[in-house]
C-alpha positions, -999 to 999 in steps of 0.1 A, spaced: -17 -144 -518 14 -155 -502 40 -133 -507 80 -146 -520 104 -159 -488 124 -134 -479 158 -152 -490 181 -155 -453 210 -129 -448 244 -149 -463 262 -160 -438 293 -141 -435 327 -160 -446 361 -157 -426 386 -138 -449 414 -156 -436 421 -191 -430 415 -213 -396 433 -200 -367 456 -234 -368 464 -227 -407 473 -189 -402 510 -178 -401 516 -176 -364 551 -163 -344 546 -162 -312 549 -125 -297 550 -111 -335 516 -100 -334 526 -73 -360 542 -94 -384 510 -122 -380 487 -94 -387 509 -82 -412 507 -121 -435 471 -118 -427 466 -88 -449 490 -102 -476 468 -135 -479 438 -111 -480 452 -93 -506 465 -125 -528 428 -146 -523 408 -116 -532 377 -129 -516 371 -95 -500 380 -58 -508 415 -53 -494 404 -13 -482 377 -36 -461 407 -44 -440 427 -26 -412 453 -38 -393 450 -22 -355 476 -11 -333 465 -15 -292 487 5 -269 491 41 -252 519 66 -240 531 44 -214 533 8 -231 508 -11 -208 476 -16 -221 450 -45 -202 435 -71 -228 413 -95 -216 404 -133 -231 444 -137 -245 459 -173 -245 491 -164 -221 460 -155 -195 427 -174 -203 409 -172 -173 393 -138 -159 422 -119 -154 441 -99 -182 475 -97 -201 494 -65 -203 508 -59 -229 532 -31 -242 514 -35 -274 492 -57 -296 482 -60 -332 446 -75 -343 432 -76 -378 396 -52 -383 377 -67 -412 343 -40 -418 322 -60 -439 303 -48 -463 273 -68 -450 274 -43 -421 289 -61 -391 325 -62 -384 348 -88 -371 381 -92 -351 409 -115 -363 431 -117 -331 457 -152 -335 461 -146 -296 428 -145 -284 406 -179 -268 376 -161 -283 360 -171 -318 381 -165 -352 372 -143 -362 350 -130 -338 325 -104 -342 332 -66 -333 310 -61 -305 319 -96 -290 352 -85 -290 354 -51 -275 327 -57 -246 348 -93 -238 385 -83 -248 383 -45 -237 359 -40 -213 352 -5 -202 371 27 -199 354 34 -171 369 9 -143 405 8 -155 431 35 -143 440 62 -171 474 52 -172 462 19 -190 437 32 -209 441 18 -247 449 36 -279 442 24 -313 462 36 -344 440 20 -371 458 18 -405 443 5 -440 454 -32 -450 472 -18 -480 488 11 -464 498 -16 -437 517 -38 -468 534 -9 -484 546 7 -456 556 -16 -422 587 -26 -421 607 -45 -390 642 -57 -387 629 -75 -349 657 -58 -337 632 -52 -309 632 -87 -297 664 -91 -288 679 -86 -257 714 -70 -245 732 -99 -257 717 -96 -293 698 -134 -278 662 -135 -295 638 -131 -267 617 -155 -286 625 -175 -319 620 -153 -355 597 -160 -375 612 -186 -403 608 -159 -429 623 -130 -439 623 -97 -423 594 -76 -437 611 -43 -455 600 -19 -479 624 -5 -506 638 26 -479 633 13 -447 645 -18 -423 623 -8 -391 597 15 -387 578 -6 -361 577 23 -332 558 49 -355 525 24 -359 532 14 -322 533 52 -309 499 65 -309 505 99 -316 483 111 -338 513 133 -355 537 101 -365 530 71 -392 500 64 -406 463 60 -399 443 74 -372 446 71 -341 416 65 -313 405 62 -282 383 28 -265 351 49 -271 357 62 -302 372 32 -315 336 17 -306 315 42 -317 335 42 -353 336 7 -361 307 -8 -341 273 -17 -358 253 -9 -324 240 27 -322 258 46 -292 
């Protein structure tokens, strides 16, 4: 007797619009990701607690990331910090949303880690990446930026600011540095090394 067919696993549906439909301002990755968190909260397709803002930086504020639109070839871009969205899907696989990558949007977590971060083994210790992982609801509630870090000494914009008002909380207008800091005693969320980050959120067993 033939058994019932096993239903195929449901295909992952992105938590956000297509890349071109997302709110995006060049060099304002922290706000781009805040807007993605806001979109997920408002559209209720996935529970907000499955999503995280991930700040990537280190003590030197010099981190290499590969597969970035700013340098899509074989070499990395050296950012002072970068921010992506992590969706830990209840289906078992995690995805990274990076509006500045040439990789898929969203990109399976393991693919993104392997292609964009590669390994710490071949990177000088001063360039090794750290990751501050903050729950999306916490990020929406606590993040604030007056964009002053994007002005030069004369007060001119280094890059045009987003068209919407600055993001602020009831009692704070600027705390971006607390999110960029990789001091675990500062700010919100948890701080990981690359191996710890990969082990914590990968679908592979390390």
